[in-house]
C-alpha positions in Angstrom: -87.2 -183.4 119.9 -90.2 -185.3 118.7 -91.8 -187.9 120.9 -91.7 -191.5 119.5 -94.2 -191.3 116.6 -96.9 -193.8 116.1 -96.7 -195.7 112.8 -99.5 -195.3 110.2 -102.6 -197.4 110.6 -101.8 -198.6 107.1 -98.8 -200.5 108.3 -99.4 -204.3 108.4 -96.4 -205.2 110.4 -96.5 -206.5 113.9 -95.9 -203.6 116.2 -93.3 -204.1 119.0 -94.5 -203.9 122.5 -94.8 -200.3 123.7 -92.8 -199.5 126.9 -94.3 -197.3 129.5 -92.4 -194.2 130.5 -91.4 -195.9 133.8 -90.1 -199.0 131.8 -88.2 -196.7 129.4 -86.6 -194.9 132.3 -85.8 -198.2 134.0 -84.2 -199.5 130.8 -82.1 -196.3 130.4 -80.9 -196.6 134.1 -80.0 -200.2 133.5 -78.1 -199.3 130.3 -76.2 -196.5 132.0 -75.3 -198.9 134.9 -74.0 -201.5 132.4 -72.0 -198.9 130.5 -70.6 -197.7 133.9 -69.5 -201.2 134.8 -67.9 -201.7 131.4 -66.0 -198.5 131.6 -64.8 -199.3 135.1 -63.7 -202.8 134.1 -61.8 -201.5 131.1 -60.2 -198.7 133.1 -58.9 -201.4 135.6 -57.6 -203.5 132.7 -55.9 -200.5 131.2 -54.2 -199.7 134.5 -53.1 -203.3 134.9 -51.7 -203.4 131.3 -49.9 -200.1 131.9 -48.3 -201.4 135.1 -47.2 -204.6 133.4 -45.7 -202.7 130.5 -43.7 -200.5 132.9 -42.4 -203.6 134.9 -41.4 -205.3 131.7 -39.6 -202.2 130.4 -37.8 -201.9 133.7 -36.7 -205.6 133.6 -35.7 -205.3 130.0 -33.6 -202.2 130.8 -31.9 -204.0 133.7 -31.0 -207.0 131.6 -29.6 -204.7 128.9 -27.6 -202.8 131.5 -26.1 -206.0 133.0 -25.2 -207.4 129.6 -23.4 -204.2 128.6 -21.8 -203.3 132.0 -18.8 -205.7 131.6 -15.7 -204.3 129.7 -14.2 -206.5 126.9 -11.3 -207.4 129.2 -13.6 -208.4 132.0 -15.6 -210.4 129.6 -12.5 -212.2 128.3 -11.3 -213.0 131.8 -14.6 -214.3 132.8 -14.9 -216.4 129.8 -11.4 -217.9 130.5 -12.2 -218.7 134.1 -15.7 -220.0 133.9 -16.4 -220.6 130.2 -18.4 -223.7 130.9 -20.8 -221.7 133.2 -20.8 -218.3 131.5 -21.8 -219.2 128.0 -25.0 -220.9 129.0 -25.9 -218.0 131.3 -25.2 -215.4 128.6 -27.3 -217.4 126.1 -30.1 -217.5 128.6 -29.9 -213.8 129.1 -30.2 -213.2 125.4 -33.1 -215.5 125.1 -34.8 -213.9 128.1 -34.2 -210.5 126.6 -35.8 -211.6 123.3 -38.8 -213.1 125.1 -39.3 -210.0 127.1 -39.1 -207.9 124.0 -41.7 -210.0 122.3 -44.0 -209.8 125.3 -43.5 -206.0 125.4 -44.6 -205.7 121.8 -47.6 -207.9 122.5 -48.6 -205.9 125.5 -48.2 -202.6 123.7 -50.5 -204.0 120.9 -53.0 -205.1 123.5 -52.8 -201.8 125.3 -53.5 -200.0 122.0 -56.5 -202.2 121.3 -57.8 -201.6 124.7 -57.6 -197.9 124.3 -59.5 -198.2 121.0 -62.2 -200.2 122.9 -62.4 -197.5 125.5 -62.7 -194.8 122.8 -65.6 -196.7 121.1 -67.4 -197.2 124.4 -67.0 -193.5 125.2 -68.3 -192.6 121.7 -71.3 -194.8 122.2 -71.9 -193.3 125.6 -71.6 -189.8 124.3 -74.1 -190.6 121.5 -76.5 -192.1 124.0 -76.3 -189.0 126.2 -76.8 -186.8 123.2 -79.8 -188.9 122.2 -81.4 -188.6 125.6 -80.9 -184.9 125.8 -82.3 -184.3 122.3 -85.2 -186.6 123.0 -86.0 -184.5 126.2 -85.7 -181.2 124.4 -87.6 -182.0 121.2 -91.1 -183.2 122.2 -93.7 -183.1 119.5 -96.8 -181.0 120.3 -99.0 -183.4 118.4 -99.1 -186.9 117.1 -98.0 -187.1 113.5 -99.3 -190.0 111.4 -96.5 -191.4 109.3 -96.7 -193.4 106.1 -94.8 -196.5 107.2 -93.6 -199.5 105.2 -93.3 -202.8 107.1 -90.0 -204.5 107.3 -90.9 -207.3 105.0 -91.9 -204.9 102.2 -88.8 -202.8 102.8 -86.6 -205.8 102.5 -88.3 -207.1 99.3 -88.6 -203.8 97.5 -85.3 -202.0 98.6 -83.2 -204.7 100.3 -83.4 -202.6 103.4 -82.9 -204.3 106.8 -83.3 -202.6 110.2 -80.4 -200.4 111.4 -78.9 -200.8 114.9 -77.8 -197.9 117.1 -74.2 -198.7 116.1 -75.1 -198.5 112.4 -76.7 -195.1 113.1 -73.7 -193.8 114.9 -71.4 -194.8 112.0 -73.8 -193.2 109.5 -73.8 -189.9 111.5 -69.9 -190.1 111.6 -69.8 -190.6 107.8 -72.2 -187.7 107.3 -70.1 -185.4 109.4 -66.9 -186.3 107.5 -68.7 -185.8 104.1 -70.0 -182.4 105.1 -66.6 -181.3 106.3 -65.1 -182.3 102.9 -67.8 -180.4 101.0 -67.3 -177.3 103.2 -63.6 -177.4 102.8 -63.7 -177.9 99.1 -66.2 -175.0 98.5 -65.6 -172.4 101.2 -61.8 -172.6 101.3 -61.1 -173.0 97.6 -60.6 -170.5 94.9 -63.1 -169.6 92.1 -61.7 -172.4 90.0 -61.4 -175.9 91.5 -57.8 -176.9 91.1 -58.6 -180.6 91.0 -61.4 -180.7 88.4 -61.0 -177.3 86.7 -64.7 -176.6 87.2 -65.8 -173.2 88.2 -67.3 -172.7 91.6 -70.3 -170.3 91.5 -70.5 -167.8 94.3 -73.3 -165.2 94.8 -75.4 -163.5 97.4 -79.2 -163.4 97.3 -81.8 -162.5 99.9 -79.0 -162.3 102.5 -77.7 -165.8 101.8 -74.0 -166.4 100.8 -74.4 -169.1 98.1 -71.7 -171.4 96.9 -72.4 -174.1 94.3 -70.4 -176.5 92.2 -71.6 -179.0 89.5 -69.3 -181.6 88.1 -70.8 -184.2 85.8 -73.7 -185.7 87.9 -72.5 -184.4 91.3 -73.8 -181.1 92.8 -72.3 -179.6 95.9 -73.4 -176.5 97.8 -73.0 -174.4 100.9 -75.5 -171.8 101.9 -75.0 -169.6 105.0 -76.9 -166.7 106.5 -76.8 -164.8 109.8 -80.0 -164.0 111.7 -80.9 -162.2 114.9 -83.9 -162.9 117.0 -84.2 -166.5 115.7 -85.3 -169.3 118.0 -82.9 -172.1 117.0 -84.7 -174.9 118.8 -88.1 -173.9 117.5 -86.8 -173.6 113.9 -85.2 -177.0 114.0 -88.2 -178.6 115.5 -90.5 -177.2 112.8 -88.0 -178.3 110.1 -88.0 -181.8 111.6 -91.7 -182.0 111.7 -91.9 -180.6 108.1 -89.5 -183.2 106.8 -91.1 -186.4 108.0 -94.5 -186.3 106.1 -95.0 -186.0 102.4 -97.7 -183.3 102.5 -95.6 -180.9 104.5 -92.2 -181.8 102.9 -93.7 -180.9 99.4 -94.0 -177.3 100.7 -90.2 -177.2 100.5 -89.4 -179.7 97.7 -92.5 -179.6 95.5 -91.4 -182.3 93.1 -91.4 -185.0 95.8 -93.9 -187.7 95.0 -93.2 -190.4 97.7 -92.0 -190.2 101.3 -92.4 -193.3 103.5 -90.8 -194.5 106.7 -88.8 -197.7 106.6 -87.7 -197.7 110.2 -87.8 -195.5 113.3 -84.3 -196.1 114.8 -85.0 -193.8 117.8 -87.2 -190.8 118.4 -84.9 -188.5 116.4 -83.7 -190.8 113.7 -85.7 -192.4 110.9 -84.9 -194.3 107.7 -87.0 -193.1 104.7 -87.5 -193.9 101.1 -88.1 -190.9 98.9 -89.0 -190.5 95.2 -88.7 -187.2 93.3 -90.3 -186.7 89.9 -88.2 -185.2 87.1 -89.1 -183.9 83.6 -86.0 -185.6 82.1 -85.6 -189.0 80.5 -85.2 -190.4 84.1 -88.7 -189.6 85.4 -88.1 -190.8 89.0 -85.1 -190.5 91.3 -85.3 -192.8 94.4 -83.3 -192.5 97.6 -83.2 -194.5 100.8 -81.6 -192.5 103.6 -81.3 -191.9 107.3 -82.8 -188.6 108.6 -81.5 -187.6 112.0 -81.4 -184.7 114.5 -78.5 -184.3 117.0 -77.0 -181.5 119.1 -73.8 -180.0 117.9 -71.2 -177.2 118.1 -69.5 -175.4 115.3 -66.6 -172.8 115.1 -67.3 -169.5 113.4 -65.2 -166.5 112.7 -65.9 -163.4 114.8 -68.2 -160.8 113.5 -65.4 -158.2 113.5 -61.8 -158.5 112.4 -60.7 -156.9 115.6 -61.4 -160.2 117.4 -59.1 -162.8 115.8 -60.5 -165.7 117.9 -63.1 -168.0 116.6 -66.5 -168.3 118.3 -68.2 -171.5 119.2 -71.9 -171.8 118.3 -74.2 -174.3 120.0 -77.2 -175.7 118.2 -78.5 -178.6 116.2 -77.8 -180.6 113.0 -80.6 -182.0 110.9 -78.8 -184.5 108.6 -79.7 -186.7 105.7 -77.4 -189.5 104.6 -78.1 -192.0 101.8 -78.0 -195.7 102.2 -77.6 -198.3 99.5 -79.1 -201.4 101.1 -78.8 -203.7 98.2 -76.9 -202.4 95.1 -77.6 -205.5 93.0 -81.3 -205.2 93.6 -81.2 -201.5 93.0 -79.5 -202.0 89.6 -82.1 -204.7 88.7 -84.9 -202.2 89.4 -83.2 -199.6 87.2 -83.0 -202.1 84.3 -86.6 -203.2 84.8 -87.8 -199.6 84.7 -86.2 -199.2 81.2 -84.1 -196.3 82.6 -87.2 -194.4 83.9 -86.1 -194.8 87.5 -82.6 -194.2 89.0 -81.1 -193.9 92.4 -80.0 -190.5 93.7 -77.3 -190.3 96.4 -77.9 -187.7 99.1 -75.7 -186.1 101.8 -77.5 -183.0 103.2 -77.4 -181.0 106.3 -79.5 -178.2 107.8 -77.8 -176.6 110.8 -78.6 -173.7 113.1 -76.5 -172.3 116.0 -76.7 -169.7 118.7 -73.5 -167.6 118.7 -72.4 -165.1 121.4 -69.4 -162.8 120.8 -67.9 -162.1 124.2 -65.9 -159.2 122.9 -69.0 -157.2 121.9 -71.8 -159.0 123.8 -73.6 -159.6 120.5 -75.9 -162.6 120.1 -76.9 -163.9 116.7 -77.8 -167.1 114.9 -75.9 -168.8 112.1 -77.9 -171.0 109.7 -75.9 -173.4 107.5 -77.2 -175.5 104.6 -74.8 -177.8 102.8 -74.8 -181.0 100.8 -73.6 -183.3 98.1 -76.0 -185.0 95.7 -75.5 -187.4 92.7 -78.4 -187.4 90.2 -76.8 -189.6 87.5 -76.5 -187.0 84.7 -75.1 -183.5 84.5 -78.5 -182.1 83.2 -80.3 -183.5 86.3 -77.5 -182.2 88.5 -77.9 -178.7 87.1 -81.7 -178.9 87.6 -81.2 -180.2 91.2 -78.9 -177.2 91.8 -81.7 -174.8 90.9 -84.3 -176.9 92.8 -82.1 -176.9 95.9 -81.8 -173.1 95.9 -85.6 -172.7 95.4 -86.1 -175.2 98.3 -83.9 -173.1 100.5 -86.0 -170.0 99.8 -89.3 -171.9 100.4 -87.9 -173.3 103.6 -87.0 -169.8 104.8 -90.5 -168.5 103.9 -92.4 -171.4 105.3 -90.3 -172.2 108.5 -88.2 -169.1 109.4 -90.2 -166.1 108.2 -93.2 -166.3 110.6 -90.9 -165.5 113.6 -88.0 -163.7 112.1 -85.9 -160.5 112.5 -83.3 -160.3 109.8 -79.9 -158.8 110.5 -79.5 -155.9 108.1 
């Protein structure tokens, strides 16, 4: 993963104080210790709540048993003999049973909320661990000078405000869900989309299985290909480095005319603004998005039908997920441009995995491109579908081909 990248000298913002490696390690140790204490405290709270619920359930069951153990005859005799004492006691038991029932419901709700807190803390911890591992594995070989916009300009021009790690985690989760919906809709559906009635285009070219669908202004796609002899980590590192500067990114998407950094959230997650030129009435499509790199696993079907079990690939996800920082400001900019500029929504992923088939001992790599874009008009969506396919082939030629052995 890339080392933290220095901002461009052109940036006028006040740079935050750089931490030395020792200070960074001390901060990580301190964060891990704080997380450990939080998890320990919540684990103890969960145990106490569980114990309290069990005690209340036992008391509630005992009260119910006592109230129902007397037969009607015994109850009648008891009422005749000690009606003045029995009635208040029975009323107290009923009131106590209701109170315990209410406390039981409250504790169950608290216990459920506590479990949710623990899940969120665990998710944050897992994300931090994944971030540290990725940062250690992906170190840039050279410093890359990025074209950076300071926070003041980003806020004024796009309504963008710095993201937190929690914002990033939620964005990555949204991206994962969006890609799952796209994959399910395209790969597992028939030739004709049952919902929209639109045809799903399927083809094979240059070893790629290509599935695309255009409906109005929305274009969705899934491209898959199997390789052998591919260094997954090296390919994803090269792709990451290629994606973060305008000069190199234009080798894949030539129509890009602007690519600037709005924020470096962490060493492997940036917020960008990108503008793409178009020959249509809308001459510029602008996007603000998060670009991130994380480790991941994915299930794949076995290479041969004789092995019905799915195989787990391990690799990396290079994701792009649009943000709409200030919709009102965005709309105003579109109006002021007289329709020459519009916002394009992006949800894109480039994934590469190492897969080992234990039944055959075969090792290969699965590469997966998928995404969903909204380019405002059907004409531009159709053009974007063609541009995306061309970008895939340019990416393979520029990034993959120099060290590639194709599976024939």
